[in-house]
C-alpha positions in Angstrom: 15.7 -0.9 -30.7 12.8 -0.3 -27.9 12.2 3.2 -26.6 9.9 3.8 -23.8 6.5 3.9 -26.1 8.0 0.9 -27.5 8.1 -0.7 -24.1 4.7 0.0 -23.1 3.2 -1.0 -26.3 4.7 -4.1 -25.7 3.8 -5.0 -22.4 0.3 -3.7 -22.3 -1.3 -6.4 -23.9 -4.0 -9.0 -22.0 -2.8 -12.0 -23.0 1.3 -10.9 -22.3 0.6 -9.2 -18.9 -1.2 -12.6 -17.8 1.8 -14.7 -18.9 4.1 -12.4 -17.3 1.9 -12.8 -14.1 2.2 -16.5 -14.0 5.8 -16.1 -14.8 6.0 -14.5 -11.4 3.5 -17.1 -9.5 5.8 -19.7 -10.7 9.2 -18.3 -9.4 7.6 -16.9 -6.2 6.2 -21.0 -5.6 9.6 -22.3 -6.4 8.3 -23.5 -10.3 10.3 -21.6 -12.2 13.3 -22.1 -14.3 16.9 -22.0 -12.1 18.4 -19.1 -13.1 21.8 -18.4 -12.0 22.7 -15.1 -10.1 23.1 -12.0 -11.6 26.9 -10.4 -12.2 28.5 -7.2 -11.3 30.9 -5.7 -13.4 32.7 -2.4 -12.8 34.2 -0.3 -15.7 37.0 2.4 -14.2 38.0 3.4 -17.4 34.8 4.9 -18.6 32.8 4.8 -14.8 30.2 2.4 -16.4 28.6 -0.6 -14.6 27.4 -3.6 -16.2 25.3 -5.9 -14.6 24.8 -9.5 -16.7 21.9 -11.7 -15.9 21.5 -15.4 -16.0 20.8 -16.9 -19.1 16.8 -17.9 -20.0 14.7 -19.0 -22.8 14.4 -16.5 -25.7 13.1 -15.9 -29.2 16.3 -17.0 -30.7 17.3 -19.5 -28.2 19.6 -19.2 -25.0 20.1 -15.4 -24.3 21.2 -13.1 -21.6 20.4 -9.6 -20.7 23.2 -6.6 -19.5 22.4 -3.4 -17.7 24.5 -1.0 -18.8 24.2 1.9 -16.2 25.7 5.2 -17.7 29.1 6.7 -17.5 29.7 10.4 -18.5 29.3 9.5 -22.2 25.8 7.9 -22.1 22.8 9.8 -21.4 20.6 6.8 -20.3 20.6 3.5 -18.7 20.1 0.5 -21.4 19.7 -3.0 -21.3 20.9 -5.2 -24.2 19.7 -8.8 -24.9 22.6 -11.0 -26.4 22.7 -14.6 -27.8 24.4 -16.6 -25.3 26.0 -18.9 -27.8 28.2 -16.3 -29.5 27.3 -12.7 -27.7 25.2 -11.4 -30.9 23.1 -8.5 -29.9 19.5 -8.9 -29.9 17.7 -6.4 -29.2 18.3 -2.8 -27.0 16.0 -1.6 -24.3 15.2 2.0 -22.8 16.2 0.5 -19.2 13.8 3.4 -17.3 10.5 1.8 -18.8 11.4 -1.7 -18.7 12.4 -1.1 -14.5 8.5 0.3 -14.1 7.2 -2.6 -16.0 9.5 -5.4 -13.6 8.6 -3.8 -10.5 4.7 -3.2 -11.7 3.8 -6.9 -12.5 4.7 -8.6 -9.4 2.6 -5.7 -7.7 -0.2 -6.1 -10.3 -0.4 -9.8 -8.9 0.3 -8.9 -5.4 -2.9 -7.1 -5.7 -4.8 -9.6 -7.0 -4.6 -11.4 -3.8 -4.1 -8.1 -1.1 -6.7 -6.2 -2.7 -10.2 -5.5 -0.8 -13.1 -6.9 -2.4 -14.1 -5.0 -6.0 -11.9 -2.1 -5.4 -13.2 1.1 -7.4 -10.8 4.1 -6.1 -6.7 4.3 -6.6 -4.5 6.8 -5.2 -1.3 7.2 -7.4 1.6 9.0 -6.1 4.0 9.6 -8.7 4.0 10.8 -12.5 7.1 9.1 -13.7 8.0 6.0 -15.9 6.9 3.7 -12.7 3.9 5.4 -11.9 2.4 4.7 -15.2 3.3 1.1 -15.8 2.0 0.5 -12.4 -1.2 2.3 -13.4 -1.7 0.4 -16.8 -1.1 -3.3 -14.8 -3.4 -2.2 -12.4 -5.8 -1.2 -14.9 -5.5 -4.7 -15.8 -5.4 -6.7 -12.8 -7.9 -4.9 -11.0 -10.7 -4.7 -13.5 -13.3 -2.7 -11.2 -11.3 0.4 -10.3 -12.9 2.8 -12.0 -11.6 6.4 -10.5 -8.1 7.3 -10.2 -6.3 10.2 -8.4 -3.0 11.2 -9.5 -0.9 13.1 -7.4 2.5 14.3 -8.3 5.1 17.4 -7.2 4.1 19.3 -10.0 1.0 20.3 -10.7 1.7 20.8 -14.9 3.4 17.3 -15.2 0.5 15.9 -12.7 -2.3 17.0 -15.1 -0.4 16.0 -18.3 0.0 12.5 -17.0 -3.7 12.3 -15.7 -4.9 13.0 -19.4 -2.9 10.7 -20.6 -4.0 7.9 -18.4 -7.5 9.1 -18.7 -7.0 8.6 -22.7 -4.9 5.2 -22.5 -7.3 3.4 -20.0 -10.8 4.8 -20.0 -10.8 5.4 -16.3 -12.1 8.9 -14.9 -8.4 10.3 -14.0 -8.0 13.3 -11.8 -5.5 15.3 -10.3 -5.4 15.8 -6.2 -3.4 18.1 -4.2 -4.3 17.1 -0.7 -2.3 13.4 -0.6 -3.9 12.6 2.7 -7.5 12.8 1.3 -6.4 10.9 -1.8 -5.0 8.3 0.6 -8.3 7.8 2.7 -10.8 8.1 -0.1 -8.9 5.1 -2.1 -9.3 1.3 -2.1 -5.8 0.7 -3.1 -3.1 3.4 -2.7 0.2 3.0 -5.1 3.3 5.0 -4.2 6.2 5.1 -7.2 8.0 8.3 -5.6 5.5 10.9 -4.8 5.3 13.5 -2.2 4.8 13.3 0.5 5.3 9.3 2.3 1.7 7.8 2.6 1.4 7.3 6.3 -0.6 4.7 8.3 -3.5 6.7 9.6 -4.4 8.2 6.5 -6.0 5.0 5.2 -9.4 3.4 5.4 -10.0 0.3 7.0 -9.1 -2.5 4.4 -7.3 -0.5 2.1 -4.0 -2.0 0.4 -1.1 0.0 0.1 1.5 -0.9 -2.7 4.5 0.9 -1.9 6.6 0.2 -5.0 9.5 3.1 -4.2 12.2 0.6 -3.2 12.1 -0.9 -6.9 12.3 2.3 -8.6 15.7 3.2 -9.8 16.7 6.7 -9.0 17.0 8.7 -11.6 20.0 10.5 -12.8 21.0 14.2 -12.4 18.4 16.0 -14.9 16.5 13.4 -15.7 12.8 14.7 -15.7 11.5 11.6 -13.9 10.3 11.5 -10.3 13.0 10.8 -7.8 12.6 8.1 -5.7 11.9 9.6 -2.0 12.2 8.1 1.4 8.9 6.1 3.0 8.2 6.9 6.9 8.1 4.1 8.6 4.6 2.4 8.3 2.3 0.6 10.7 0.0 0.6 12.9 1.4 3.8 15.2 2.1 6.8 13.4 5.9 7.4 14.3 7.6 8.8 17.1 6.7 12.4 16.5 2.9 11.7 16.6 3.1 9.2 19.5 5.1 9.3 22.5 8.1 5.9 23.2 5.9 3.2 24.8 2.8 4.4 24.3 -0.3 2.2 22.7 -1.9 3.2 19.2 -4.9 4.3 19.2 -7.8 2.4 19.9 -9.5 3.1 16.9 -6.2 2.5 14.6 -6.6 -0.3 11.9 -4.1 -3.6 12.2 -1.5 -3.1 9.5 -0.4 -6.6 7.8 3.2 -6.0 6.4 3.5 -8.3 3.1 7.0 -8.6 1.2 7.6 -10.3 -2.0 10.2 -13.5 -0.8 10.9 -16.8 -2.5 9.6 -19.9 -0.7 11.5 -20.4 2.6 12.1 -16.5 3.3 10.9 -16.1 6.9 7.4 -15.4 7.1 6.4 -14.4 11.2 4.5 -11.6 9.7 5.7 -9.3 12.3 6.4 -5.3 11.6 10.1 -6.8 11.5 9.5 -9.8 9.4 7.1 -9.1 6.9 4.7 -12.2 5.5 6.1 -13.3 2.4 3.8 -13.0 -0.7 4.8 -16.4 -1.6 2.3 -18.0 1.4 -0.5 -16.1 0.3 -0.1 -16.9 -3.1 0.4 -20.8 -2.1 -2.8 -20.6 0.3 -0.8 -21.5 3.5 -1.7 -17.5 4.4 -4.3 -15.0 4.7 -3.4 -11.4 4.2 -6.2 -10.0 6.7 -6.8 -11.4 9.6 -9.8 -9.0 9.6 -11.5 -7.2 6.7 -10.0 -3.6 8.6 -6.9 -4.5 8.5 -4.5 -2.3 6.4 -1.9 -4.3 3.9 0.9 -2.8 2.8 3.0 -4.8 0.6 6.2 -3.6 -0.4 7.7 -4.5 -3.7 11.7 -5.8 -4.1 13.6 -7.9 -6.5 12.3 -11.1 -7.2 15.5 -13.6 -8.2 15.3 -14.5 -12.2 12.6 -12.3 -12.5 14.6 -9.2 -14.5 16.1 -11.5 -17.1 12.7 -13.1 -17.9 11.3 -10.1 -18.0 13.6 -8.3 -20.6 13.5 -11.5 -22.9 9.9 -11.9 -22.9 9.5 -8.3 -23.4 11.7 -8.0 -26.3 10.3 -11.3 -27.6 6.5 -10.1 -27.7 7.7 -7.2 -29.7 9.3 -8.8 -32.3 6.3 -11.1 -32.5 4.4 -7.5 -32.6 6.4 -5.7 -35.3 7.4 -3.2 -32.4 10.5 -1.1 -32.1 13.1 0.2 -34.8 15.2 -2.0 -36.4 18.8 -1.1 -36.3 21.8 -2.1 -38.4 25.0 -3.1 -37.1 28.2 -3.2 -39.0 29.1 -1.8 -42.2 26.4 -1.4 -45.0 29.1 -1.8 -47.9 32.9 -2.8 -48.5 
């Protein structure tokens, strides 16, 4: 059984993370394993939802992941890893931490392709599970980072987060109560549920915004994690409240390039309605910026096959590192 701390220990490993970056890159380019679709199963009697993932290679052979979303009798969402041959339970993982890493690793790969040269300052919006894993991934993906400014809803929670983050990463991590100044002074901004929504005019020319809010599961009632918040329309303009309909954007406003995670074959016109696919950039068929002053907004999302690969790889690595708590099933005696 892996707790959230166990998941962090398993995933926050340099070699393991590089292998997962390679997995995501192969999936983006269509070179990954052919995995089947996920299947949703509703259990009306228990008010639970099961999401059964496709089979994938695991430490003991073919296995699959089952996501169990809580009913009235369960306190938290979990992910079970089962052996494909007979359904034997191989592992039980805290889904909150796993979701954070599952969304953060594609974002880390994207940051390597989309960030401005040698970024040093990160603005991190949010203090929940997703923010923690996003910070650790970006710390590895962008080794030039030296300073982090954290914006959270609750000052005490943000200070605790910053203290833990500084100890874990060795970076200079500070709490900020000024969201606009934080965004303006950052080379890379990551939003995982912080407040308020980041707007285009806040960002410096050439900056990267990593928008992870769409990939974070909303916290259950009473869950102390930061809930997901809405993100205002993000573009070269500043929205209808700031600019009359039909009016031209300010001449000094940097252009905004929208990039989404999508498999090969997806539409990639690069317009605000059809974001440029990250796969096009990874494959070398497109550039993230038309000029050095362009702002890039990366929108995270689901990548087919990645969910089960992340769960299987994470549990397998935990076994190899002897991370987690052994759980005995069945009777211990007659």
